[in-house]
C-alpha positions as CSV (number, residue, x, y, z in Angstrom):
1,M,0.1,0.0,0.2
2,Q,1.6,3.5,-1.0
3,A,1.7,6.3,1.6
4,I,-1.1,8.5,1.2
5,L,0.6,12.0,1.2
6,R,-2.3,14.6,1.0
7,V,-1.7,18.3,1.9
8,T,-5.8,19.3,3.3
9,P,-6.2,23.3,3.0
10,H,-5.5,25.1,6.1
11,R,-8.3,26.5,8.2
12,N,-6.0,29.0,9.4
13,K,-6.4,31.9,6.6
14,N,-3.1,34.0,8.0
15,L,-0.8,31.1,6.5
16,N,-0.4,31.4,3.2
17,S,1.8,27.8,3.0
18,N,2.6,25.2,5.4
19,A,6.6,26.5,5.1
20,S,6.4,27.6,8.3
21,L,4.5,24.8,10.1
22,P,6.5,22.8,12.6
23,T,6.6,19.5,10.5
24,L,5.0,16.2,12.0
25,L,5.1,12.5,10.7
26,I,2.6,10.2,11.3
27,V,3.4,6.6,11.0
28,D,0.1,4.1,10.9
29,D,-0.6,0.8,8.8
30,D,-4.5,2.0,9.3
31,P,-5.4,4.7,6.2
32,L,-8.5,5.4,8.9
33,I,-6.3,7.1,11.6
34,R,-3.4,8.2,8.9
35,D,-6.2,10.3,7.1
36,A,-8.6,10.8,10.0
37,L,-5.1,12.6,12.0
38,Q,-3.6,14.5,9.0
39,L,-7.0,16.0,8.6
40,S,-7.6,17.3,11.8
41,L,-3.9,18.4,12.3
42,A,-3.3,20.2,8.8
43,D,-3.6,23.3,10.0
44,E,-1.7,23.3,12.6
45,F,1.6,21.3,11.3
46,D,3.0,20.4,8.2
47,V,1.9,16.9,8.0
48,R,3.4,14.1,6.9
49,V,2.5,10.3,6.4
50,A,3.6,6.7,6.3
51,E,2.1,3.5,6.4
52,N,5.6,1.4,7.7
53,R,9.1,1.9,8.8
54,A,10.3,1.5,5.2
55,R,8.6,4.7,3.9
56,A,8.7,6.7,7.1
57,I,13.0,6.6,6.5
58,G,12.6,7.4,3.0
59,L,10.7,10.4,4.0
60,L,13.1,11.4,6.4
61,R,15.7,11.0,3.7
62,E,13.6,13.2,1.6
63,M,13.2,16.3,4.1
64,P,15.8,19.1,3.5
65,D,15.3,19.9,7.1
66,R,15.2,17.6,10.3
67,M,11.5,16.4,11.2
68,Q,10.5,17.9,14.5
69,L,7.7,15.7,15.8
70,A,6.5,12.3,14.8
71,L,3.6,10.4,16.1
72,V,4.4,6.5,15.6
73,D,2.2,3.1,15.9
74,L,4.2,0.6,17.5
75,G,2.4,-2.2,15.7
76,L,3.5,-2.0,12.0
77,P,3.8,-4.3,9.2
78,P,5.4,-7.0,8.7
79,T,3.9,-7.8,12.2
80,P,1.5,-5.5,13.1
81,H,0.7,-7.5,16.5
82,R,3.8,-6.7,17.9
83,P,6.2,-4.0,18.8
84,E,9.5,-4.5,17.0
85,E,9.2,-2.8,13.8
86,G,7.8,0.1,16.3
87,F,10.9,0.3,18.3
88,H,13.3,0.4,15.4
89,L,12.0,3.3,13.7
90,I,12.5,5.1,17.5
91,A,15.6,4.6,17.1
92,E,15.6,5.2,13.3
93,L,14.0,8.5,14.1
94,L,16.5,9.8,16.8
95,A,19.6,8.8,15.1
96,H,18.3,11.0,12.0
97,S,16.6,13.9,14.5
98,P,18.3,13.7,17.6
99,D,16.3,16.9,18.9
100,I,13.0,15.3,17.5
101,K,9.6,14.5,20.2
102,I,8.1,11.1,19.6
103,L,4.9,10.4,20.5
104,V,3.9,6.3,20.4
105,L,0.5,5.1,19.4
106,S,-0.7,1.6,20.3
107,G,-4.0,-0.2,20.4
108,Q,-2.0,-2.4,23.4
109,D,-2.5,-0.3,26.4
110,E,0.9,-3.0,27.8
111,E,2.8,-0.8,30.4
112,S,6.4,-2.6,29.7
113,N,5.9,-1.5,25.5
114,A,5.0,2.1,26.8
115,R,8.3,2.2,29.6
116,H,10.5,0.5,26.8
117,A,9.6,3.2,23.9
118,R,10.5,5.6,26.7
119,T,13.9,4.2,27.3
120,L,14.1,4.0,23.9
121,G,13.6,8.4,23.6
122,A,10.1,8.3,23.1
123,S,8.3,11.6,24.9
124,D,5.6,10.0,25.8
125,F,2.8,7.0,25.1
126,I,-0.8,7.1,24.1
127,A,-3.3,5.0,24.3
128,K,-5.2,4.0,21.2
129,P,-8.3,5.2,21.2
130,C,-7.6,9.1,21.6
131,S,-9.2,12.5,20.4
132,P,-7.4,14.3,17.7
133,E,-7.8,17.1,20.2
134,K,-5.9,15.4,23.4
135,I,-3.0,14.1,20.9
136,R,-3.0,18.5,19.4
137,K,-2.2,19.6,23.0
138,L,0.2,16.5,23.6
139,L,2.4,17.7,20.8
140,R,1.8,21.5,21.2
141,D,3.3,20.4,24.8
142,A,5.9,18.4,23.4
143,L,7.2,21.2,20.4
144,L,7.4,23.6,23.4
145,V,10.0,21.7,25.4
146,R,11.9,20.7,22.4
147,H,12.0,24.5,21.6
148,G,13.1,25.5,25.4
149,E,15.9,22.8,25.1
150,Q,17.3,24.1,21.6
151,E,17.0,27.6,23.2
152,K,19.2,26.2,26.5
153,R,21.9,24.2,23.9
154,E,22.3,27.3,22.3
155,A,22.8,29.7,25.8
156,L,24.6,26.9,27.9
157,L,26.7,24.3,25.0
158,G,28.2,23.0,28.2
159,I,28.7,19.6,29.6
160,V,27.0,19.2,33.3
161,G,28.5,16.4,35.5
162,H,30.9,16.3,38.0
163,S,32.4,13.1,38.0
164,A,35.8,12.1,36.7
165,A,34.8,10.8,33.4
166,I,33.0,14.2,32.7
167,Q,36.0,16.1,33.9
168,A,38.2,14.2,31.2
169,I,35.7,15.1,28.5
170,R,35.9,19.1,29.3
171,S,39.5,18.8,29.3
172,Q,39.8,16.8,26.0
173,I,37.5,19.2,24.4
174,A,40.0,22.1,26.0
175,L,42.8,20.7,24.5
176,Y,41.5,19.3,20.8
177,A,39.6,22.4,20.1
178,A,42.4,24.8,19.4
179,T,43.5,21.7,16.5
180,P,42.8,21.4,13.1
181,F,42.6,17.6,13.1
182,P,39.8,15.4,13.0
183,V,38.2,13.6,16.9
184,L,36.2,10.9,16.8
185,I,33.5,10.9,19.4
186,E,32.7,7.4,20.8
187,G,29.6,6.9,22.8
188,E,26.1,5.4,23.4
189,S,23.1,6.4,21.8
190,G,21.1,9.1,23.5
191,S,24.7,9.9,25.9
192,G,25.4,13.7,24.0
193,K,28.0,13.1,21.3
194,E,26.6,16.0,19.5
195,L,26.9,18.3,22.6
196,V,30.5,17.2,22.5
197,A,31.3,18.2,19.3
198,A,29.4,21.4,19.4
199,A,31.0,22.8,22.3
200,L,34.3,21.6,20.6
201,Q,33.7,23.8,17.5
202,R,32.6,26.6,19.8
203,L,36.1,26.7,21.6
204,S,37.6,26.6,18.4
205,P,39.4,29.5,17.0
206,H,36.9,29.3,14.0
207,S,34.0,29.8,16.2
208,E,32.2,32.3,14.0
209,S,33.2,29.9,11.0
210,P,30.1,27.5,9.7
211,Y,29.3,24.2,12.0
212,V,27.6,21.8,9.6
213,I,25.8,18.7,10.8
214,F,25.7,15.8,8.3
215,N,24.4,12.6,9.3
216,C,25.2,9.7,7.5
217,A,22.4,7.5,8.6
218,A,19.7,10.0,7.4
219,I,19.7,10.2,3.7
220,S,20.1,7.3,0.9
221,P,23.5,6.3,0.2
222,S,22.8,6.9,-3.5
223,L,22.5,10.6,-2.3
224,I,24.9,10.7,0.2
225,E,28.0,11.8,-2.3
226,S,26.2,14.9,-4.0
227,A,25.4,15.4,-0.5
228,L,28.2,16.1,0.9
229,F,30.1,17.1,-2.4
230,G,27.7,18.7,-4.2
231,H,27.1,18.2,-7.9
232,S,26.9,20.3,-11.1
233,K,23.7,20.7,-13.2
234,G,22.6,17.8,-14.9
235,A,25.2,15.7,-13.6
236,F,22.2,13.2,-13.1
237,T,18.3,12.9,-13.3
238,G,16.5,15.6,-11.1
239,A,20.0,17.6,-11.5
240,S,18.3,20.9,-12.8
241,T,20.8,23.4,-11.1
242,A,24.2,22.6,-9.5
243,Q,24.2,22.5,-5.9
244,T,27.0,23.2,-3.0
245,G,27.8,20.5,-0.7
246,F,28.4,19.9,2.9
247,F,31.7,20.4,2.6
248,E,31.8,23.7,0.9
249,G,29.1,24.9,3.1
250,A,31.4,24.2,6.2
251,G,33.8,26.6,4.4
252,N,36.9,27.0,7.3
253,G,34.9,25.8,9.8
254,A,33.7,22.8,11.0
255,L,31.7,19.8,9.3
256,F,30.2,17.0,12.0
257,L,29.5,14.1,10.2
258,D,27.6,12.3,12.7
259,E,26.6,8.4,12.7
260,I,29.9,7.4,10.7
261,G,29.4,4.3,11.2
262,E,26.5,4.1,9.0
263,L,29.0,5.7,5.9
264,P,28.7,3.1,2.8
265,L,32.6,1.5,2.1
266,E,32.6,3.3,-1.7
267,M,32.1,6.9,0.5
268,Q,34.6,6.1,2.7
269,A,37.1,6.2,0.4
270,K,36.4,9.4,-0.7
271,L,35.7,11.1,2.5
272,L,39.3,9.5,3.2
273,R,41.0,12.0,0.5
274,V,39.5,14.5,1.8
275,L,41.4,14.3,5.3
276,E,44.6,13.1,3.1
277,N,44.8,16.5,0.9
278,G,41.7,18.3,1.5
279,E,40.8,17.3,-2.0
280,Y,37.2,16.3,-3.6
281,Q,35.1,16.9,-6.7
282,R,31.3,17.7,-7.1
283,V,29.4,14.9,-8.9
284,G,29.7,15.4,-12.9
285,E,32.1,17.3,-12.5
286,S,36.7,16.6,-13.2
287,A,37.6,20.2,-11.5
288,M,39.4,19.1,-7.5
289,R,37.9,21.9,-5.6
290,K,39.5,22.1,-1.8
291,S,38.0,22.0,1.8
292,N,39.1,23.8,4.5
293,A,36.6,22.3,6.7
294,R,37.6,20.1,10.4
295,I,35.9,17.1,10.8
296,I,34.2,16.0,13.4
297,A,33.1,12.2,13.8
298,A,30.3,10.9,16.0
299,T,29.2,6.8,16.5
300,N,27.7,4.7,18.7
301,R,29.1,1.3,17.3
302,G,32.5,0.0,17.6
303,L,34.3,0.8,14.8
304,R,37.5,-1.3,16.4
305,G,34.7,-4.1,15.7
306,E,33.6,-2.9,12.3
307,V,37.0,-2.5,11.1
308,R,38.1,-6.5,12.1
309,S,34.4,-7.5,10.4
310,G,35.5,-5.7,7.2
311,R,32.7,-2.9,7.2
312,F,34.8,0.3,8.1
313,R,38.2,1.2,6.4
314,A,40.9,0.6,8.7
315,D,42.8,3.7,7.2
316,L,39.9,5.4,7.1
317,Y,39.5,5.0,11.2
318,H,42.7,6.0,12.0
319,R,42.7,9.1,10.1
320,L,39.3,10.1,12.2
321,S,40.5,9.0,15.1
322,V,43.5,11.2,15.8
323,F,42.2,12.7,18.7
324,T,39.2,10.3,20.4
325,I,36.7,11.0,23.0
326,Q,34.9,8.6,24.9
327,V,31.2,9.8,26.0
328,P,30.6,7.7,29.0
329,P,27.5,5.7,29.5
330,L,25.2,7.5,31.8
331,R,24.8,4.5,34.2
332,E,29.0,5.1,34.8
333,M,28.5,8.3,35.9
334,G,27.8,7.9,39.4
335,A,26.5,11.2,41.0
336,D,26.0,13.0,38.4
337,K,22.8,11.3,37.7
338,M,21.8,13.8,40.8
339,L,22.8,16.2,39.5
340,L,21.3,16.2,35.7
341,L,18.0,15.3,37.6
342,N,18.6,18.9,39.1
343,H,19.5,20.5,36.3
344,F,17.0,19.6,34.1
345,R,14.4,19.4,36.8
346,D,14.7,23.5,37.5
347,F,15.2,23.5,33.2
348,Y,12.0,22.2,33.1
349,A,9.9,24.0,35.4
350,S,11.3,27.2,34.6
351,Q,10.0,26.8,30.9
352,S,6.5,25.5,32.5
353,G,6.3,28.1,35.3
354,N,5.3,25.2,37.6
355,A,7.1,24.7,40.5
356,P,9.8,21.3,40.8
357,F,9.1,18.3,41.8
358,I,10.6,16.3,44.3
359,L,11.7,13.1,44.7
360,D,11.2,11.2,48.1
361,A,14.2,9.1,49.9
362,T,12.5,5.5,48.6
363,A,12.6,7.2,44.7
364,I,16.2,9.0,45.4
365,Q,17.5,4.9,45.7
366,L,15.5,3.8,43.1
367,W,16.9,6.4,40.8
368,E,20.4,6.0,41.9
369,R,20.6,2.7,41.6
370,Y,18.5,2.7,38.2
371,S,21.1,2.3,35.2
372,F,19.5,4.6,32.6
373,P,19.8,2.2,29.4
374,G,19.0,5.3,27.0
375,N,21.3,7.2,29.0
376,T,20.6,11.1,29.1
377,R,17.9,11.4,26.9
378,E,15.6,9.0,28.8
379,L,16.4,10.8,32.0
380,R,15.3,14.1,30.3
381,N,12.8,12.7,29.2
382,I,11.8,10.9,32.4
383,I,12.3,14.0,33.8
384,I,9.9,15.5,31.5
385,R,7.1,13.4,32.0
386,L,7.6,13.8,36.1
387,A,7.2,17.4,36.1
388,T,4.1,17.2,33.7
389,K,2.5,14.8,36.1
390,Y,3.2,15.9,39.6
391,P,4.5,19.5,39.5
392,G,5.3,21.2,43.2
393,Q,5.0,17.2,44.4
394,T,6.7,14.9,46.4
395,V,7.7,12.1,44.3
396,A,7.4,8.1,45.4
397,A,8.8,5.2,44.1
398,A,6.7,4.1,42.6
399,Q,5.5,6.6,41.1
400,L,8.6,7.0,39.6
401,E,9.4,3.1,38.8
402,A,6.3,3.7,37.0
403,E,8.3,5.5,34.5
404,L,11.5,3.6,34.4
405,D,12.1,0.4,32.2
406,L,13.4,-1.9,35.1
407,Q,12.0,-5.1,32.8
408,Q,13.9,-4.1,29.7
409,V,17.0,-3.6,32.0
410,A,17.0,-7.3,33.7
411,A,16.2,-8.9,30.2
412,D,19.2,-6.6,28.7
413,D,21.6,-6.8,31.3
414,P,20.9,-8.8,34.6
415,G,23.7,-6.2,36.1
416,A,23.0,-3.1,34.9
417,V,20.7,-2.1,37.9
418,A,23.7,-1.5,39.7
419,D,24.1,-3.6,42.5
420,D,27.2,-6.2,43.6
421,D,25.1,-8.4,44.9
422,P,23.2,-10.5,42.2
423,R,21.0,-12.1,45.0
424,K,19.9,-8.9,46.1
425,L,19.3,-8.0,42.3
426,A,17.6,-11.2,41.3
427,R,15.1,-10.4,44.8
428,E,14.9,-7.0,43.3
429,T,13.5,-8.1,40.3
430,L,11.2,-11.0,41.1
431,R,9.3,-8.5,43.9
432,R,8.8,-5.7,40.8
433,Q,8.2,-8.2,37.9
434,P,5.0,-10.4,38.5
435,N,5.2,-12.2,35.1
436,F,8.9,-12.9,35.5
437,S,10.2,-16.1,33.5
438,L,13.3,-17.1,34.0
439,D,13.3,-18.8,30.7
440,N,12.5,-15.4,28.4
441,L,15.6,-14.0,30.8
442,L,17.8,-16.7,29.6
443,Q,16.3,-16.9,25.9
444,A,16.8,-13.2,25.9
445,Q,20.7,-13.2,27.0
446,G,21.2,-16.3,25.0
447,S,19.5,-14.0,21.8
448,H,21.6,-11.3,22.5
449,Y,25.1,-12.8,22.7
450,I,24.3,-15.1,19.5
451,D,23.3,-11.8,17.8
452,A,26.3,-9.7,19.0
453,A,28.6,-12.8,17.5
454,L,27.6,-12.9,14.4
455,E,27.6,-9.2,13.9
456,L,31.2,-9.0,14.7
457,A,31.7,-12.3,12.7
458,G,29.9,-10.5,9.7
459,G,27.2,-13.0,9.1
460,N,30.0,-16.2,9.3
461,V,28.7,-18.6,12.1
462,S,32.0,-20.6,12.3
463,E,33.7,-17.0,13.1
464,A,30.5,-16.5,15.5
465,A,31.0,-20.2,17.3
466,K,34.8,-19.4,17.8
467,L,33.7,-16.1,19.6
468,L,31.3,-17.4,21.7
469,G,33.3,-21.1,22.5
470,L,30.8,-23.5,20.8
471,H,30.8,-25.8,18.4
472,R,29.5,-24.5,15.0
473,T,27.0,-27.3,14.9
474,T,26.4,-26.3,18.6
475,L,25.8,-22.8,17.6
476,Y,23.3,-23.8,14.1
477,S,21.2,-26.0,16.8
478,R,21.0,-23.0,19.4
479,M,19.9,-20.7,16.7
480,E,17.3,-23.2,15.1
481,A,16.0,-23.2,19.1
482,L,16.1,-19.9,19.7
483,Q,14.0,-19.4,16.1
484,K,10.8,-21.9,17.5
485,Y,11.3,-20.3,20.5
486,K,10.5,-16.9,18.7
487,A,7.8,-18.1,16.7
488,V,6.0,-19.8,19.6
489,R,5.8,-16.6,21.4
490,H,4.8,-14.6,18.5
491,T,2.2,-17.1,18.3
492,A,1.1,-16.5,21.6
493,G,1.2,-12.7,21.8
494,E,-1.2,-13.1,18.9
495,Q,-3.8,-14.8,20.4
């Protein structure tokens, strides 16, 4: 089914076009829901609609600017009764537009799905059915939060925290900012790599020069070369005029290549040439051009592993990593979790004009133990929800727990809810999860390790078996058992 892209006339007669409206992406496989939401929201938002994950990503790549808001149905094809496609799309939307605000729609009012969607970076969860006016209000609120965050970043551009890791990052930024050499920023999704890159540019001698951001995961691989280097008129079908690229736009400033691990191998070779001698060509031209832009790159992948698996060029990795900054995950930042709580709580309270909430003693203990698998992005969204629900109130552990994804933490990493006593962790998990299943936990752990080994081995089962310390036939057997287990779970979930 093709996505329905209909521009509904705006009811606000003062608006002659949708160019100045905030952009909203609606992703739902039900055409009636898509059409109804588009019709009711088109007077206030520049609405784009998609029926599945692939079409949504295609729309993102066609957009000249970042999408601002998204309404995402979790139950997308090919598995409309399961949330996996929706979860994947949340991560991809944030990879493309880190400051996008995502509201999740779902006909299955399952708290575990809501919590995991929030952990991945969704702002909030909306159970179907929900009136368009309520959705409109939630979108307006999300947009206000987004504007406030942008103003705060522009005014601050600082790194919040007192931990040793954060102090080390500040020192590295001060040291590397004055140099012209590339910097590679590594860290998990949501950990704040963009903030580090912006700080490097702000403290550099060329802080008044352009600072251009290019997300390597946000554009079709076939268009990356033209986007980076520009193209001449007639270089390809649709190239009706010549166009400059991101390198040219960066001038003597900095070009931030986000998600550099997603860059295709062919483009990696061309980027390497620019790093070596500053030379590049527009698509369709033979003349060499020169770039003086400094390269700052970021990735949430382990590029050393990508080099070993052949998915990333070793020579490019060494060129990019002249200086490397490791952004720590939030679970390793100790007391900074409380510092960030106070920082964002006060900020959002001032934005809304409400009194800030307070965590009671038991809630503080839970906050300090929680590992925040979605890192600072997850922490920030939790604070936004608490500030909205409990302005000026004291939040107890039970109320805070409703915003945390403890079940997913236990499935992904049984040691992540920080505690040195595994038996105590087990007791906490059993107490907090009435439907706990040991089989599910063990199967989830096995699945994660098998997937990781196959990824590191580039899909080679023999190599993956070596990494896991298994015989190849044993790994095949376990993979088959996992497939059967997932099929049974999938069938059970649909009944």
